[in-house]
Structures are given as structure tokens and as C-alpha cells.
C-alpha positions in Angstrom: -35.0 27.5 -16.1 -32.9 29.1 -14.1 -31.8 26.4 -12.2 -30.0 27.9 -9.0 -29.5 25.4 -6.5 -25.9 23.9 -5.3 -26.2 21.0 -7.6 -26.9 19.3 -10.3 -25.8 22.5 -12.2 -27.0 23.8 -15.6 -24.3 22.6 -18.1 -23.7 23.9 -21.7 -25.6 22.5 -24.2 -22.2 21.3 -25.8 -21.2 19.6 -22.9 -25.3 17.8 -22.9 -24.5 17.3 -26.4 -21.1 15.3 -26.2 -23.3 12.6 -23.6 -25.2 11.9 -26.3 -22.8 9.9 -28.7 -23.0 6.0 -29.2 -21.3 4.2 -26.5 -17.5 3.1 -27.3 -16.0 -0.1 -25.9 -14.6 0.8 -22.3 -12.3 -1.8 -22.7 -10.9 -0.3 -25.6 -8.2 1.9 -27.1 -10.9 5.3 -28.1 -11.6 5.0 -24.1 -8.3 5.2 -23.1 -7.5 7.8 -25.0 -10.3 9.7 -22.9 -9.0 9.0 -19.7 -5.6 9.7 -20.0 -6.9 13.0 -21.2 -9.0 13.9 -18.6 -6.8 12.6 -16.3 -4.3 15.0 -17.1 -7.0 17.7 -17.0 -7.8 16.7 -13.2 -4.6 17.1 -12.1 -4.3 20.5 -13.4 -7.6 21.6 -11.9 -6.9 19.9 -8.7 -3.9 21.6 -8.7 -1.9 18.1 -8.0 0.7 15.4 -9.4 -0.9 12.7 -7.1 -3.0 10.2 -9.0 -6.6 11.0 -9.7 -9.3 8.0 -9.2 -11.9 8.8 -11.7 -15.2 6.9 -9.7 -18.7 6.4 -11.2 -21.0 7.3 -8.3 -21.9 10.5 -7.0 -19.8 12.6 -4.4 -21.0 10.9 -1.8 -18.8 7.6 -3.1 -15.8 9.2 -3.1 -16.0 10.8 0.2 -16.4 7.0 1.3 -13.5 6.2 -0.2 -11.5 8.5 1.1 -12.1 7.1 4.5 -12.5 3.0 3.8 -9.0 3.3 2.1 -7.3 4.8 4.9 -8.7 3.7 8.1 -9.6 0.7 10.2 -12.7 0.2 12.2 -11.6 1.7 16.4 -9.5 4.2 14.5 -10.0 7.9 15.8 -10.9 10.7 13.3 -11.5 14.4 13.9 -15.2 15.5 11.8 -14.5 19.2 11.9 -18.1 20.4 10.7 -19.5 23.2 9.7 -23.2 21.9 8.2 -25.0 19.0 7.2 -22.4 17.3 4.4 -19.7 17.8 7.1 -21.9 15.9 9.3 -22.0 13.2 6.6 -18.1 12.8 6.4 -18.5 11.7 9.9 -21.5 9.4 9.7 -20.0 7.8 6.8 -16.8 7.0 9.1 -19.0 5.7 12.0 -21.1 3.2 9.8 -17.3 1.8 9.1 -16.5 1.8 12.9 -14.0 4.8 13.4 -14.5 6.9 16.5 -15.2 10.2 15.4 -14.4 13.3 17.8 -16.9 16.3 16.9 -15.7 19.4 17.6 -18.2 22.2 17.8 -18.7 24.8 15.5 -21.9 26.8 14.9 -23.8 27.1 11.3 -22.8 29.9 9.7 -19.4 29.9 10.9 -16.0 28.9 9.2 -14.2 25.5 11.2 -11.0 27.6 13.4 -8.0 26.1 12.6 -6.5 27.0 16.3 -9.3 25.2 17.7 -8.3 22.0 15.9 -4.7 22.2 16.4 -5.4 23.0 20.1 -7.5 19.4 19.9 -5.0 17.6 18.0 -2.3 18.7 20.5 -4.7 17.1 23.5 -5.5 13.7 21.5 -2.3 11.9 20.0 -4.7 9.6 19.3 -6.5 10.6 16.4 -5.3 9.3 12.9 -7.3 12.0 10.5 -8.6 14.9 10.1 -12.1 14.9 7.9 -13.3 18.4 6.5 -15.3 20.1 3.8 -13.8 22.5 2.1 -16.9 24.8 0.9 -20.4 23.8 2.7 -23.2 24.5 0.6 -25.7 23.9 3.5 -24.7 26.8 4.9 -22.7 28.8 2.1 -20.0 28.9 4.3 -16.1 28.1 3.3 -13.7 26.9 5.2 -9.8 27.9 5.8 -8.6 24.5 4.0 -5.0 25.7 3.9 -5.1 27.3 7.4 -6.4 24.1 8.4 -4.3 21.5 6.6 -0.9 23.7 8.6 -2.4 23.3 11.7 -2.9 19.2 10.6 0.4 18.8 9.3 2.2 20.3 12.1 0.5 17.3 14.0 1.2 14.6 11.4 -2.4 13.7 10.7 -4.1 12.3 8.1 -6.3 15.3 6.5 -8.9 14.0 3.8 -11.3 16.7 2.2 -14.6 17.0 0.8 -14.0 19.7 -2.0 -17.1 18.7 -4.1 -18.8 22.2 -3.9 -15.3 23.9 -4.9 -12.9 21.9 -7.0 -13.3 24.0 -10.5 -14.8 26.6 -8.8 -12.4 28.5 -6.6 -8.5 27.2 -5.9 -8.0 23.6 -4.2 -4.1 23.7 -4.0 -4.1 19.9 -3.2 0.1 19.8 -3.3 0.7 23.0 -2.0 -1.5 22.5 1.2 -0.4 18.7 1.6 -3.5 17.2 1.2 -3.9 13.8 1.6 -7.2 12.9 -0.5 -9.4 15.2 -1.6 -12.8 14.5 -3.4 -15.1 16.2 -6.2 -17.9 15.2 -8.0 -18.9 16.0 -12.0 -22.7 18.0 -11.2 -20.9 20.9 -9.6 -18.0 23.1 -10.9 -16.9 20.5 -13.5 -20.9 21.6 -15.9 -21.5 18.0 -16.2 -24.4 15.2 -14.9 -24.1 13.7 -12.2 -22.6 10.4 -12.4 -18.9 10.5 -11.7 -16.3 11.7 -8.7 -12.9 11.5 -8.5 -10.3 11.5 -5.8 -7.0 13.0 -5.7 -5.3 10.7 -3.8 -1.5 11.6 -1.9 1.2 9.1 -1.2 0.8 9.4 2.7 -3.0 8.3 2.0 -1.9 5.2 -0.5 0.7 3.9 2.4 -2.2 4.0 4.7 -4.1 2.0 2.5 -1.9 -0.7 2.5 -2.7 -1.3 6.7 -6.2 -0.1 6.5 -8.8 -3.0 7.4 -12.2 -1.3 7.1 -13.7 -3.3 4.2 -13.8 -1.7 0.7 -14.1 -3.3 -2.9 -16.0 -0.8 -5.1 -14.5 1.9 -4.1 -11.1 0.5 -4.0 -8.5 3.4 -5.1 -5.8 0.7 -6.0 -8.0 -0.7 -8.1 -8.6 2.4 -9.9 -5.2 3.2 -10.1 -3.7 -0.3 -11.4 -6.9 -0.2 -13.9 -5.7 3.3 -15.1 -2.1 2.0 -16.3 -4.5 0.2 -18.4 -7.0 2.9 -20.1 -9.2 1.8 -17.9 -11.5 1.7 -15.0 -12.4 -1.5 -12.5 -15.8 -1.2 -13.4 -18.4 -0.2 -16.1 -17.8 3.6 -16.1 -20.7 6.2 -16.5 -19.4 6.5 -20.6 -21.9 9.1 -21.5 -20.9 11.1 -18.4 -16.8 10.8 -19.3 -17.5 12.0 -22.8 -19.1 15.4 -20.8 -16.2 16.0 -19.1 -14.0 15.5 -21.7 -15.1 18.6 -23.7 -16.0 20.3 -20.0 -12.4 19.9 -18.9 -11.1 21.2 -22.2 -13.3 24.5 -21.8 -12.4 25.0 -18.4 -8.7 24.5 -19.4 -9.1 27.2 -22.4 -10.8 29.9 -20.5 -7.8 29.2 -17.8 -8.2 28.3 -14.1 -7.5 31.8 -12.8 -10.2 33.2 -15.0 -12.7 31.1 -13.7 -12.1 31.2 -10.1 -12.4 34.8 -11.0 -15.7 34.3 -12.3 -16.5 32.6 -9.5 -16.0 35.8 -7.1 -17.3 37.9 -9.2 -20.6 36.5 -9.3 -20.7 35.3 -5.8 -19.9 39.4 -4.7 -22.8 40.1 -7.0 -25.4 37.6 -5.8 -24.5 39.1 -2.2 -24.7 42.6 -2.9 -28.1 41.8 -4.5 -29.3 39.9 -1.4 -28.8 42.8 0.6 -30.0 45.7 -1.9 -33.1 43.3 -1.5 -33.0 43.9 2.6 -32.2 40.4 3.1 -30.0 39.1 5.4 -26.8 36.7 4.5 -26.5 33.7 6.8 -23.1 33.6 6.9 -21.6 35.3 10.2 -18.7 36.6 8.7 -18.7 37.3 4.9 -15.0 36.8 4.8 -15.7 32.8 4.7 -18.7 33.2 2.3 -18.6 30.8 -0.4 -18.5 31.8 -3.8 -20.6 28.6 -5.4 -23.8 29.1 -3.5 -25.3 32.0 -1.1 -27.4 31.2 1.8 -29.9 33.5 2.5 -32.3 34.2 6.2 -36.1 33.7 5.2 -37.9 37.3 6.7 -39.5 36.8 9.7 -43.2 36.4 8.5 -42.5 34.9 5.2 -43.2 31.1 4.7 -40.3 29.8 2.1 -42.3 27.2 0.7 -44.5 29.7 -1.2 -41.8 32.2 -1.4 -39.7 29.1 -3.6 -43.4 28.3 -5.4 -44.0 32.1 -6.6 -40.5 31.8 -7.9 -40.8 28.6 -9.7 -44.3 28.7 -11.0 -44.1 33.4 -12.0 -40.7 33.1 -12.8 -39.1 30.1 -13.8 -36.2 30.7 -10.5 -35.0 27.6 -8.9 -33.7 27.9 -5.7 -33.0 25.3 -2.8 -34.3 25.3 0.6 -32.6 24.9 3.8 -31.7 21.2 5.2 -31.8 19.4 8.3 -31.8 22.4 11.3 -32.1 24.9 8.7 -35.0 23.7 7.2 -37.5 26.6 6.6 -34.8 28.9 8.0 -32.5 29.9 4.8 -32.7 29.9 0.9 -29.8 29.0 -0.9 -28.4 30.2 -4.4 -26.2 28.3 -6.2 -23.9 30.1 -8.5 -21.4 27.6 -9.6 -20.4 26.3 -12.7 -22.3 27.6 -16.1 -23.7 30.0 -14.9 -23.5 34.0 -16.3 -24.1 37.6 -15.3 -28.0 37.4 -16.9 -28.8 34.5 -14.5 -27.9 36.7 -11.9 -29.9 39.7 -12.7 -32.6 37.2 -13.5 -32.9 35.7 -9.7 -32.7 39.1 -8.1 -35.3 40.5 -10.4 -37.1 37.2 -9.6 -36.9 38.1 -6.1 -37.7 42.0 -6.2 -41.4 40.6 -8.0 -41.9 38.1 -5.5 -41.1 39.0 -2.2 -44.0 41.4 -1.6 -45.9 38.6 -2.5 -45.1 36.4 -0.2 -45.2 38.7 2.8 -41.5 40.8 2.8 -41.3 44.6 1.3 -39.0 45.2 -0.8 -36.8 48.5 -0.2 -37.3 51.3 -3.1 
């Protein structure tokens, strides 16, 4: 099956086989060796010298951790959302009692750094800015470096959901001076779901000393203290750690610049292929088009459920639908992690085959 959704993504066979090893003592020396290698590799991929918390959870758990470790109930935070997952970041903050300010950005567009700066200048009580780097629900990538520059100039915390960008496109945690950056195992790392990671900077760790939102399982300091012993505070997803250990080795052997170049090329090929079929991209400015997922407008007269059903049943290709208000209006082609040019060609040939049967005439 050609699984082309934004996650979980396909895994290399050797990475899957690595996860089939027998269990080991997660308090023993073998696991200590693995977590040390993984942590060093994560620092390289995050481009950071900061400690990285390794959590057994989905990426959403790391998002929750970013919030509860740095904020207190009643804190005002700005939620810079450009899609469903950006909204989720704000919803987590609200669930823990934060007062969330929500600047409006039309879906399909990237956030405007000047707008963020203007709102921060007008409201000195805002303590932190929440932002998603790459929004898979819309196929748009924010300019995190530019937004971070504005946030830094106003001396606020910046918490970044980079779940679908780390390991696929550059995330310069230290160079951009980001406070918390989170991601998950099932995207660019090419391993099964089950682990999440949070790179935590010094300002965030200082904020944790006075933050009063309740936290236990996602307490970053607990994770850092156990890491010093070569352990995690709670039972980790050992099988996923086996897979991650090999996947990081493979990424670093390729070199991260080569990984980023590959994603940029494949994304460009997908966008070009979509347009050649007569379809329209959802992103309003292609300069901000995601290099990990492409959102495509459903043509007028086409029923998305029929299109996706034909792709699955007749071509063994799986693409994602839209979420929330975009349900039925777009479909999304994931192209992050373990993907080849042949996979992309198969998607385009499959679309060319089934679109006419779904009611859309493909140009000759």
C-alpha cells in the first residue's frame, strides 16, 4: 500500500525489524546506551545543545508538556494558529486554565510576523506564544525564524509544535532561540507512533520553577533527572526506542542537509504534478507551501469520499481528507520521511486514472 497521509508515515523495513527485538531491562546498561545515543542524535536533528525530553506518548503529549511545564493558570498566551493543530495547541492551554488570545489567520495562509509583533507590543501581559511550524491540516509552513525574532524582541516565551517538520525541514532551535520545540516519532523519524520529544531551552526551564499548572507524567525535569541515570521516569516504549535508534543512525548517515534537500525536491514534484493534473493547491502563497504535506482543493462536482475510495480500492493509494471546516473540501498528500520518487509517480498516475471516474476531466 502507498500510504500517503501526514502520519503515521511508512517505515523502512529494517527500522520495523529493529523494533521486533526482545525486550531489555529499561533500568539496565543496555537501555542506558540506547538513550544516550538517541539523545545525542536528537540534539543534532533539533540543532540544539539543550536537553531533549524523551516521552512515551503521541506528539500531543509533548505539546501538553510544553504548556504545563512553563505556564500557570490565568497566564495570557497568544495562540498563533493557521489550522487544526494550531487550534489544538490553544485548546490544551485553555484546558489548563490559560487565557488564550487568538489572532486570526485565514486557512491556507501563513502567520504574519508583523501581526504577532503588533499584538505583543499592545499587550505586555502575554507571557508566551504558541505556534505550529508546519500545519499538516492546511499544507502551510510558518516562517518560525521570523516569528521567533519578533517574539524574542518582546521577551516572551515561544513554544513550537514542530511535529511534522523536525527531521524533514530545517528547525534551528538554538539559532532561532526557541524555548520549547516538540515533535513525534511517527513523522520525519520514520518509526512507528509511540514516542515524543521536547527540546527545552534555559528560559523554559527557569519558567518551570514558578509554573503552577499541574503536571506529573509530562514533567520535563523528572525526565531530565532520570536521563542522567540513563533512564526514563516511566516505562518507555522500548520497541519504538529500538527502531528510533536505527532510524536516527540512518538519518545522520545521509546527512540532514541531504534529508532537507530530498524533502524539498519531492514536495516540489508533488505540487508540480498536482497542477499538471489541473488541480489547485490550497496554499495561497506557494512560498509557504509545506515540504511534508500538500493540500489540494477538491474540484467542483467531485465527491471526496468517492475519489479517496477509488484511490484505495483500485490503486492501493491512501491519501488524507480535510479536517474540521475543511472536511470534504481538500485532500492531503503526505510526503515526509520514508518516500521515494516512485511513490510520488504512483500517486500522480493513480490520480490521473481515477479523477475522471470521480467526475473531473484530467487535461491531456
